[in-house]
Structures are given as C-alpha cells and as structure tokens.
N, CA, C, O and CB atoms as a CASP TS submission, in Angstrom:
PFRMAT TS
TARGET T0000
AUTHOR 0000-0000-0000
METHOD Language model
MODEL 1
PARENT N/A
ATOM      1  N   PHE     1      31.410  76.437   9.648  1.00  0.00           N
ATOM      2  CA  PHE     1      31.097  77.522   9.886  1.00  0.00           C
ATOM      3  C   PHE     1      30.160  77.549  11.132  1.00  0.00           C
ATOM      4  O   PHE     1      29.895  78.641  11.634  1.00  0.00           O
ATOM      5  CB  PHE     1      30.640  78.027   8.759  1.00  0.00           C
ATOM      6  N   ASN     2      29.575  76.239  11.730  1.00  0.00           N
ATOM      7  CA  ASN     2      29.097  76.441  13.180  1.00  0.00           C
ATOM      8  C   ASN     2      29.855  75.878  14.002  1.00  0.00           C
ATOM      9  O   ASN     2      29.574  74.764  14.443  1.00  0.00           O
ATOM     10  CB  ASN     2      27.844  75.989  13.490  1.00  0.00           C
ATOM     11  N   VAL     3      31.263  76.723  14.463  1.00  0.00           N
ATOM     12  CA  VAL     3      31.843  76.437  15.343  1.00  0.00           C
ATOM     13  C   VAL     3      31.915  76.881  16.847  1.00  0.00           C
ATOM     14  O   VAL     3      33.042  77.075  17.305  1.00  0.00           O
ATOM     15  CB  VAL     3      32.611  76.508  14.867  1.00  0.00           C
ATOM     16  N   ILE     4      31.287  76.984  17.316  1.00  0.00           N
ATOM     17  CA  ILE     4      30.515  77.551  18.055  1.00  0.00           C
ATOM     18  C   ILE     4      29.191  77.044  19.302  1.00  0.00           C
ATOM     19  O   ILE     4      28.931  77.331  20.471  1.00  0.00           O
ATOM     20  CB  ILE     4      30.162  78.156  17.136  1.00  0.00           C
ATOM     21  N   SER     5      28.646  76.202  18.299  1.00  0.00           N
ATOM     22  CA  SER     5      27.913  74.925  19.163  1.00  0.00           C
ATOM     23  C   SER     5      28.559  73.608  18.755  1.00  0.00           C
ATOM     24  O   SER     5      29.582  73.429  18.094  1.00  0.00           O
ATOM     25  CB  SER     5      26.180  74.761  18.829  1.00  0.00           C
ATOM     26  N   ASP     6      27.427  72.414  19.497  1.00  0.00           N
ATOM     27  CA  ASP     6      27.875  71.264  18.920  1.00  0.00           C
ATOM     28  C   ASP     6      27.179  71.366  17.785  1.00  0.00           C
ATOM     29  O   ASP     6      26.582  72.390  17.451  1.00  0.00           O
ATOM     30  CB  ASP     6      27.711  70.025  19.646  1.00  0.00           C
ATOM     31  N   ARG     7      27.224  70.037  16.960  1.00  0.00           N
ATOM     32  CA  ARG     7      26.462  70.433  15.419  1.00  0.00           C
ATOM     33  C   ARG     7      24.746  69.790  15.503  1.00  0.00           C
ATOM     34  O   ARG     7      24.111  69.693  14.453  1.00  0.00           O
ATOM     35  CB  ARG     7      27.515  69.428  13.815  1.00  0.00           C
ATOM     36  N   ARG     8      24.109  69.381  16.846  1.00  0.00           N
ATOM     37  CA  ARG     8      22.931  69.169  16.659  1.00  0.00           C
ATOM     38  C   ARG     8      22.300  70.250  17.221  1.00  0.00           C
ATOM     39  O   ARG     8      21.139  70.512  16.909  1.00  0.00           O
ATOM     40  CB  ARG     8      22.555  68.010  17.070  1.00  0.00           C
ATOM     41  N   THR     9      23.080  71.089  18.221  1.00  0.00           N
ATOM     42  CA  THR     9      22.027  72.486  18.297  1.00  0.00           C
ATOM     43  C   THR     9      22.174  73.502  17.304  1.00  0.00           C
ATOM     44  O   THR     9      23.062  73.946  16.576  1.00  0.00           O
ATOM     45  CB  THR     9      22.202  73.333  19.620  1.00  0.00           C
ATOM     46  N   GLN    10      20.551  73.769  17.636  1.00  0.00           N
ATOM     47  CA  GLN    10      20.028  75.059  16.353  1.00  0.00           C
ATOM     48  C   GLN    10      21.114  76.191  17.271  1.00  0.00           C
ATOM     49  O   GLN    10      21.390  76.196  18.471  1.00  0.00           O
ATOM     50  CB  GLN    10      17.607  75.712  16.289  1.00  0.00           C
ATOM     51  N   ILE    11      21.727  77.426  15.755  1.00  0.00           N
ATOM     52  CA  ILE    11      21.803  78.331  16.573  1.00  0.00           C
ATOM     53  C   ILE    11      21.001  79.837  15.358  1.00  0.00           C
ATOM     54  O   ILE    11      20.697  79.645  14.181  1.00  0.00           O
ATOM     55  CB  ILE    11      23.638  78.360  17.204  1.00  0.00           C
ATOM     56  N   ALA    12      20.886  80.812  15.895  1.00  0.00           N
ATOM     57  CA  ALA    12      20.465  81.885  15.215  1.00  0.00           C
ATOM     58  C   ALA    12      20.876  83.097  14.731  1.00  0.00           C
ATOM     59  O   ALA    12      21.541  83.643  15.611  1.00  0.00           O
ATOM     60  CB  ALA    12      19.826  82.121  15.644  1.00  0.00           C
ATOM     61  N   GLY    13      20.779  83.952  13.499  1.00  0.00           N
ATOM     62  CA  GLY    13      21.821  84.669  13.331  1.00  0.00           C
ATOM     63  C   GLY    13      20.394  86.071  12.556  1.00  0.00           C
ATOM     64  O   GLY    13      19.663  85.757  11.617  1.00  0.00           O
ATOM     65  N   TYR    14      20.352  87.159  13.080  1.00  0.00           N
ATOM     66  CA  TYR    14      20.110  88.236  11.766  1.00  0.00           C
ATOM     67  C   TYR    14      20.914  88.368  10.998  1.00  0.00           C
ATOM     68  O   TYR    14      22.116  88.551  11.193  1.00  0.00           O
ATOM     69  CB  TYR    14      19.918  89.500  11.959  1.00  0.00           C
ATOM     70  N   LEU    15      20.142  88.262   9.664  1.00  0.00           N
ATOM     71  CA  LEU    15      20.876  89.189   8.074  1.00  0.00           C
ATOM     72  C   LEU    15      20.142  90.740   8.304  1.00  0.00           C
ATOM     73  O   LEU    15      18.977  91.033   8.572  1.00  0.00           O
ATOM     74  CB  LEU    15      20.128  88.295   5.987  1.00  0.00           C
ATOM     75  N   TYR    16      21.413  91.627   8.064  1.00  0.00           N
ATOM     76  CA  TYR    16      21.236  93.081   8.080  1.00  0.00           C
ATOM     77  C   TYR    16      21.912  92.814   5.927  1.00  0.00           C
ATOM     78  O   TYR    16      22.561  91.923   5.379  1.00  0.00           O
ATOM     79  CB  TYR    16      22.592  94.268   9.799  1.00  0.00           C
ATOM     80  N   GLY    17      21.423  93.821   5.534  1.00  0.00           N
ATOM     81  CA  GLY    17      21.227  94.006   3.953  1.00  0.00           C
ATOM     82  C   GLY    17      20.661  95.304   3.824  1.00  0.00           C
ATOM     83  O   GLY    17      20.215  96.085   4.665  1.00  0.00           O
ATOM     84  N   VAL    18      20.845  95.402   1.854  1.00  0.00           N
ATOM     85  CA  VAL    18      20.347  96.186   1.222  1.00  0.00           C
ATOM     86  C   VAL    18      19.902  95.746   0.058  1.00  0.00           C
ATOM     87  O   VAL    18      20.220  94.619  -0.321  1.00  0.00           O
ATOM     88  CB  VAL    18      20.998  97.042   1.161  1.00  0.00           C
ATOM     89  N   SER    19      18.942  96.716  -0.839  1.00  0.00           N
ATOM     90  CA  SER    19      18.745  95.426  -2.171  1.00  0.00           C
ATOM     91  C   SER    19      19.291  96.622  -2.900  1.00  0.00           C
ATOM     92  O   SER    19      19.225  97.785  -2.500  1.00  0.00           O
ATOM     93  CB  SER    19      16.860  94.554  -2.806  1.00  0.00           C
ATOM     94  N   PRO    20      19.933  96.128  -4.208  1.00  0.00           N
ATOM     95  CA  PRO    20      20.519  97.398  -5.456  1.00  0.00           C
ATOM     96  C   PRO    20      19.566  97.357  -5.692  1.00  0.00           C
ATOM     97  O   PRO    20      18.734  96.459  -5.565  1.00  0.00           O
ATOM     98  CB  PRO    20      21.572  97.369  -6.728  1.00  0.00           C
ATOM     99  N   PRO    21      19.487  98.896  -6.308  1.00  0.00           N
ATOM    100  CA  PRO    21      18.689  99.888  -7.508  1.00  0.00           C
ATOM    101  C   PRO    21      18.635  99.051  -8.379  1.00  0.00           C
ATOM    102  O   PRO    21      17.530  99.373  -8.815  1.00  0.00           O
ATOM    103  CB  PRO    21      19.353 101.271  -8.139  1.00  0.00           C
ATOM    104  N   GLU    22      18.917  98.272  -8.962  1.00  0.00           N
ATOM    105  CA  GLU    22      18.425  97.818 -10.277  1.00  0.00           C
ATOM    106  C   GLU    22      18.025  96.854  -9.930  1.00  0.00           C
ATOM    107  O   GLU    22      17.386  96.331 -10.843  1.00  0.00           O
ATOM    108  CB  GLU    22      19.193  97.675 -11.383  1.00  0.00           C
ATOM    109  N   SER    23      18.040  96.160  -8.883  1.00  0.00           N
ATOM    110  CA  SER    23      17.266  94.628  -8.764  1.00  0.00           C
ATOM    111  C   SER    23      17.070  94.808  -7.173  1.00  0.00           C
ATOM    112  O   SER    23      17.836  94.519  -6.253  1.00  0.00           O
ATOM    113  CB  SER    23      18.364  92.957  -9.300  1.00  0.00           C
ATOM    114  N   PRO    24      15.318  95.590  -7.160  1.00  0.00           N
ATOM    115  CA  PRO    24      14.865  95.259  -5.740  1.00  0.00           C
ATOM    116  C   PRO    24      14.774  93.596  -5.115  1.00  0.00           C
ATOM    117  O   PRO    24      15.189  93.297  -3.995  1.00  0.00           O
ATOM    118  CB  PRO    24      13.402  95.880  -5.692  1.00  0.00           C
ATOM    119  N   PRO    25      14.262  92.791  -5.907  1.00  0.00           N
ATOM    120  CA  PRO    25      14.795  90.953  -4.992  1.00  0.00           C
ATOM    121  C   PRO    25      15.706  90.852  -4.534  1.00  0.00           C
ATOM    122  O   PRO    25      15.796  90.208  -3.488  1.00  0.00           O
ATOM    123  CB  PRO    25      15.040  89.621  -5.664  1.00  0.00           C
ATOM    124  N   VAL    26      16.315  91.186  -4.863  1.00  0.00           N
ATOM    125  CA  VAL    26      17.922  90.659  -4.388  1.00  0.00           C
ATOM    126  C   VAL    26      17.842  91.522  -3.259  1.00  0.00           C
ATOM    127  O   VAL    26      17.235  92.581  -3.098  1.00  0.00           O
ATOM    128  CB  VAL    26      19.464  90.973  -5.513  1.00  0.00           C
ATOM    129  N   LYS    27      18.724  90.721  -2.361  1.00  0.00           N
ATOM    130  CA  LYS    27      19.396  91.883  -0.821  1.00  0.00           C
ATOM    131  C   LYS    27      20.953  91.150  -1.072  1.00  0.00           C
ATOM    132  O   LYS    27      21.384  90.064  -1.460  1.00  0.00           O
ATOM    133  CB  LYS    27      18.448  91.442   1.532  1.00  0.00           C
ATOM    134  N   GLU    28      21.272  91.919  -0.793  1.00  0.00           N
ATOM    135  CA  GLU    28      22.689  91.752  -0.597  1.00  0.00           C
ATOM    136  C   GLU    28      23.278  91.554   0.960  1.00  0.00           C
ATOM    137  O   GLU    28      22.999  92.586   1.572  1.00  0.00           O
ATOM    138  CB  GLU    28      23.305  92.983  -1.221  1.00  0.00           C
ATOM    139  N   ILE    29      23.681  91.019   1.453  1.00  0.00           N
ATOM    140  CA  ILE    29      23.795  90.698   2.894  1.00  0.00           C
ATOM    141  C   ILE    29      25.195  91.647   3.289  1.00  0.00           C
ATOM    142  O   ILE    29      26.144  91.645   2.506  1.00  0.00           O
ATOM    143  CB  ILE    29      23.975  88.853   3.173  1.00  0.00           C
ATOM    144  N   ARG    30      25.239  92.400   4.476  1.00  0.00           N
ATOM    145  CA  ARG    30      26.072  93.402   4.251  1.00  0.00           C
ATOM    146  C   ARG    30      26.771  92.930   6.112  1.00  0.00           C
ATOM    147  O   ARG    30      27.905  93.181   6.522  1.00  0.00           O
ATOM    148  CB  ARG    30      25.142  95.223   3.755  1.00  0.00           C
ATOM    149  N   CYS    31      25.703  92.254   6.849  1.00  0.00           N
ATOM    150  CA  CYS    31      25.929  91.824   7.967  1.00  0.00           C
ATOM    151  C   CYS    31      25.497  90.616   8.883  1.00  0.00           C
ATOM    152  O   CYS    31      24.321  90.441   9.203  1.00  0.00           O
ATOM    153  CB  CYS    31      25.735  92.634   8.375  1.00  0.00           C
ATOM    154  N   VAL    32      26.246  90.020   9.173  1.00  0.00           N
ATOM    155  CA  VAL    32      25.185  88.513  10.340  1.00  0.00           C
ATOM    156  C   VAL    32      25.623  89.041  11.935  1.00  0.00           C
ATOM    157  O   VAL    32      26.713  89.399  12.381  1.00  0.00           O
ATOM    158  CB  VAL    32      26.105  86.087  10.082  1.00  0.00           C
ATOM    159  N   VAL    33      24.704  88.959  12.370  1.00  0.00           N
ATOM    160  CA  VAL    33      24.880  89.210  13.771  1.00  0.00           C
ATOM    161  C   VAL    33      24.259  88.060  14.205  1.00  0.00           C
ATOM    162  O   VAL    33      23.386  87.467  13.572  1.00  0.00           O
ATOM    163  CB  VAL    33      24.313  90.527  14.359  1.00  0.00           C
ATOM    164  N   LEU    34      24.745  87.706  15.387  1.00  0.00           N
ATOM    165  CA  LEU    34      24.905  86.401  16.609  1.00  0.00           C
ATOM    166  C   LEU    34      24.751  86.748  17.670  1.00  0.00           C
ATOM    167  O   LEU    34      25.685  86.834  18.468  1.00  0.00           O
ATOM    168  CB  LEU    34      26.134  85.681  16.814  1.00  0.00           C
ATOM    169  N   PRO    35      23.280  87.099  18.013  1.00  0.00           N
ATOM    170  CA  PRO    35      23.041  87.625  19.332  1.00  0.00           C
ATOM    171  C   PRO    35      23.009  86.473  20.437  1.00  0.00           C
ATOM    172  O   PRO    35      22.915  85.264  20.224  1.00  0.00           O
ATOM    173  CB  PRO    35      21.698  88.416  19.312  1.00  0.00           C
ATOM    174  N   PRO    36      23.099  87.062  21.550  1.00  0.00           N
ATOM    175  CA  PRO    36      23.444  85.919  22.949  1.00  0.00           C
ATOM    176  C   PRO    36      22.021  85.249  22.728  1.00  0.00           C
ATOM    177  O   PRO    36      21.028  85.836  22.298  1.00  0.00           O
ATOM    178  CB  PRO    36      23.717  86.747  24.945  1.00  0.00           C
ATOM    179  N   GLN    37      22.083  84.197  23.022  1.00  0.00           N
ATOM    180  CA  GLN    37      21.214  82.996  23.145  1.00  0.00           C
ATOM    181  C   GLN    37      21.270  81.212  23.342  1.00  0.00           C
ATOM    182  O   GLN    37      22.270  80.511  23.183  1.00  0.00           O
ATOM    183  CB  GLN    37      20.700  83.175  22.165  1.00  0.00           C
ATOM    184  N   TRP    38      20.115  80.830  23.667  1.00  0.00           N
ATOM    185  CA  TRP    38      20.569  79.325  24.296  1.00  0.00           C
ATOM    186  C   TRP    38      19.862  78.909  23.762  1.00  0.00           C
ATOM    187  O   TRP    38      19.004  79.603  23.217  1.00  0.00           O
ATOM    188  CB  TRP    38      20.588  78.812  25.672  1.00  0.00           C
ATOM    189  N   GLY    39      19.891  77.084  23.626  1.00  0.00           N
ATOM    190  CA  GLY    39      19.106  76.369  22.865  1.00  0.00           C
ATOM    191  C   GLY    39      19.495  75.234  22.668  1.00  0.00           C
ATOM    192  O   GLY    39      20.686  74.939  22.767  1.00  0.00           O
ATOM    193  N   THR    40      18.341  74.173  22.277  1.00  0.00           N
ATOM    194  CA  THR    40      18.625  72.601  21.996  1.00  0.00           C
ATOM    195  C   THR    40      18.540  72.686  20.719  1.00  0.00           C
ATOM    196  O   THR    40      18.382  73.643  19.962  1.00  0.00           O
ATOM    197  CB  THR    40      17.649  71.437  22.590  1.00  0.00           C
ATOM    198  N   HIS    41      18.707  71.170  20.503  1.00  0.00           N
ATOM    199  CA  HIS    41      18.337  70.502  18.951  1.00  0.00           C
ATOM    200  C   HIS    41      17.281  70.729  18.709  1.00  0.00           C
ATOM    201  O   HIS    41      17.020  70.751  17.506  1.00  0.00           O
ATOM    202  CB  HIS    41      18.399  69.096  18.661  1.00  0.00           C
ATOM    203  N   GLU    42      16.093  71.023  19.730  1.00  0.00           N
ATOM    204  CA  GLU    42      14.922  71.454  19.300  1.00  0.00           C
ATOM    205  C   GLU    42      14.574  73.120  19.187  1.00  0.00           C
ATOM    206  O   GLU    42      13.540  73.406  18.584  1.00  0.00           O
ATOM    207  CB  GLU    42      14.056  70.789  20.165  1.00  0.00           C
ATOM    208  N   THR    43      14.987  73.676  19.465  1.00  0.00           N
ATOM    209  CA  THR    43      14.634  75.066  19.427  1.00  0.00           C
ATOM    210  C   THR    43      16.043  75.979  20.147  1.00  0.00           C
ATOM    211  O   THR    43      16.871  75.530  20.939  1.00  0.00           O
ATOM    212  CB  THR    43      13.068  75.244  20.346  1.00  0.00           C
ATOM    213  N   VAL    44      15.971  77.303  19.596  1.00  0.00           N
ATOM    214  CA  VAL    44      16.561  78.652  19.886  1.00  0.00           C
ATOM    215  C   VAL    44      16.025  79.560  20.788  1.00  0.00           C
ATOM    216  O   VAL    44      15.063  80.013  20.168  1.00  0.00           O
ATOM    217  CB  VAL    44      16.630  79.327  18.829  1.00  0.00           C
ATOM    218  N   HIS    45      16.051  80.013  21.691  1.00  0.00           N
ATOM    219  CA  HIS    45      15.448  81.242  22.283  1.00  0.00           C
ATOM    220  C   HIS    45      16.556  82.820  22.081  1.00  0.00           C
ATOM    221  O   HIS    45      17.762  82.919  22.306  1.00  0.00           O
ATOM    222  CB  HIS    45      15.195  80.775  24.077  1.00  0.00           C
ATOM    223  N   LEU    46      15.559  83.902  21.576  1.00  0.00           N
ATOM    224  CA  LEU    46      16.639  84.864  21.278  1.00  0.00           C
ATOM    225  C   LEU    46      15.917  86.079  22.371  1.00  0.00           C
ATOM    226  O   LEU    46      14.824  86.088  22.937  1.00  0.00           O
ATOM    227  CB  LEU    46      16.819  85.316  19.347  1.00  0.00           C
ATOM    228  N   PRO    47      17.081  87.084  22.372  1.00  0.00           N
ATOM    229  CA  PRO    47      16.489  88.223  22.885  1.00  0.00           C
ATOM    230  C   PRO    47      15.037  88.856  22.492  1.00  0.00           C
ATOM    231  O   PRO    47      14.570  88.629  21.376  1.00  0.00           O
ATOM    232  CB  PRO    47      17.389  89.098  22.644  1.00  0.00           C
ATOM    233  N   ASN    48      14.375  89.614  23.392  1.00  0.00           N
ATOM    234  CA  ASN    48      13.072  90.193  22.347  1.00  0.00           C
ATOM    235  C   ASN    48      13.704  91.400  22.140  1.00  0.00           C
ATOM    236  O   ASN    48      12.924  91.970  21.378  1.00  0.00           O
ATOM    237  CB  ASN    48      11.325  90.412  22.995  1.00  0.00           C
ATOM    238  N   ILE    49      14.870  92.345  22.392  1.00  0.00           N
ATOM    239  CA  ILE    49      15.228  93.446  22.031  1.00  0.00           C
ATOM    240  C   ILE    49      16.606  92.939  20.577  1.00  0.00           C
ATOM    241  O   ILE    49      17.614  92.241  20.470  1.00  0.00           O
ATOM    242  CB  ILE    49      15.726  94.331  23.603  1.00  0.00           C
ATOM    243  N   LEU    50      15.677  93.926  19.665  1.00  0.00           N
ATOM    244  CA  LEU    50      17.225  93.811  18.226  1.00  0.00           C
ATOM    245  C   LEU    50      17.980  94.045  18.841  1.00  0.00           C
ATOM    246  O   LEU    50      17.786  94.492  19.971  1.00  0.00           O
ATOM    247  CB  LEU    50      17.541  94.808  16.815  1.00  0.00           C
ATOM    248  N   PRO    51      19.508  93.768  18.178  1.00  0.00           N
ATOM    249  CA  PRO    51      20.857  94.504  18.355  1.00  0.00           C
ATOM    250  C   PRO    51      20.170  95.607  17.456  1.00  0.00           C
ATOM    251  O   PRO    51      19.201  95.714  16.705  1.00  0.00           O
ATOM    252  CB  PRO    51      22.493  93.688  17.781  1.00  0.00           C
ATOM    253  N   GLU    52      21.420  96.517  18.047  1.00  0.00           N
ATOM    254  CA  GLU    52      21.614  97.904  17.597  1.00  0.00           C
ATOM    255  C   GLU    52      23.027  98.512  17.376  1.00  0.00           C
ATOM    256  O   GLU    52      23.954  98.524  18.186  1.00  0.00           O
ATOM    257  CB  GLU    52      20.979  98.708  18.534  1.00  0.00           C
ATOM    258  N   HIS    53      22.999  99.056  16.010  1.00  0.00           N
ATOM    259  CA  HIS    53      24.705  99.424  15.755  1.00  0.00           C
ATOM    260  C   HIS    53      24.521 100.534  14.379  1.00  0.00           C
ATOM    261  O   HIS    53      23.742 100.426  13.431  1.00  0.00           O
ATOM    262  CB  HIS    53      25.902  97.637  15.210  1.00  0.00           C
ATOM    263  N   GLU    54      25.381 101.451  14.617  1.00  0.00           N
ATOM    264  CA  GLU    54      25.798 102.356  13.671  1.00  0.00           C
ATOM    265  C   GLU    54      25.414 101.686  11.978  1.00  0.00           C
ATOM    266  O   GLU    54      24.686 102.265  11.172  1.00  0.00           O
ATOM    267  CB  GLU    54      27.504 102.609  14.010  1.00  0.00           C
ATOM    268  N   SER    55      26.114 100.348  11.736  1.00  0.00           N
ATOM    269  CA  SER    55      26.173  99.864  10.377  1.00  0.00           C
ATOM    270  C   SER    55      25.030  98.771  10.240  1.00  0.00           C
ATOM    271  O   SER    55      24.845  98.051   9.259  1.00  0.00           O
ATOM    272  CB  SER    55      27.650  99.270  10.039  1.00  0.00           C
ATOM    273  N   PHE    56      24.452  98.787  11.174  1.00  0.00           N
ATOM    274  CA  PHE    56      22.406  98.297  10.442  1.00  0.00           C
ATOM    275  C   PHE    56      22.119  99.381   9.949  1.00  0.00           C
ATOM    276  O   PHE    56      21.912  99.034   8.786  1.00  0.00           O
ATOM    277  CB  PHE    56      20.796  97.898  11.666  1.00  0.00           C
ATOM    278  N   LYS    57      21.899 100.791   9.986  1.00  0.00           N
ATOM    279  CA  LYS    57      21.636 101.763   9.331  1.00  0.00           C
ATOM    280  C   LYS    57      21.420 101.714   7.826  1.00  0.00           C
ATOM    281  O   LYS    57      22.428 101.699   7.120  1.00  0.00           O
ATOM    282  CB  LYS    57      22.475 102.489   9.643  1.00  0.00           C
ATOM    283  N   VAL    58      20.328 101.690   7.308  1.00  0.00           N
ATOM    284  CA  VAL    58      20.104 102.217   5.992  1.00  0.00           C
ATOM    285  C   VAL    58      20.987 103.704   5.771  1.00  0.00           C
ATOM    286  O   VAL    58      21.133 104.705   6.471  1.00  0.00           O
ATOM    287  CB  VAL    58      18.428 102.419   5.829  1.00  0.00           C
ATOM    288  N   ARG    59      21.411 103.346   4.617  1.00  0.00           N
ATOM    289  CA  ARG    59      21.878 104.888   4.734  1.00  0.00           C
ATOM    290  C   ARG    59      21.977 105.845   2.908  1.00  0.00           C
ATOM    291  O   ARG    59      22.319 107.026   2.848  1.00  0.00           O
ATOM    292  CB  ARG    59      23.795 104.743   5.617  1.00  0.00           C
TER
END
C-alpha cells in the first residue's frame, strides 16, 4: 500500500466513513484522503485545514 514514500518515512491519511444504523460502534470506511504532507521517519506534518469535498459529507 505504501508506494508513495520510502519504507521508513511515515505518512498520514484521513479516514471518512459512517456507522451503520444496526451497529453504531462499527465504522464503514468510505474514503481515505492523503493530503499534501511532508515528514521523516519520526514525524509527519499535515495542513492545518481539513480537506473538503462533497463525498465527505454525511447523507
């Protein structure tokens, strides 16, 4: 899965999803967002603003 950096560099992503009505503790992942970021093997720097898109909104 991690083919966007070398194996020691940490990367981060935001998970967007919903809980099914019959099982609120369960989260169904609908989208993984990899924002612009930079980092090393010790840390990751992310933007201060969360990404926005129509598909991230709860329906």
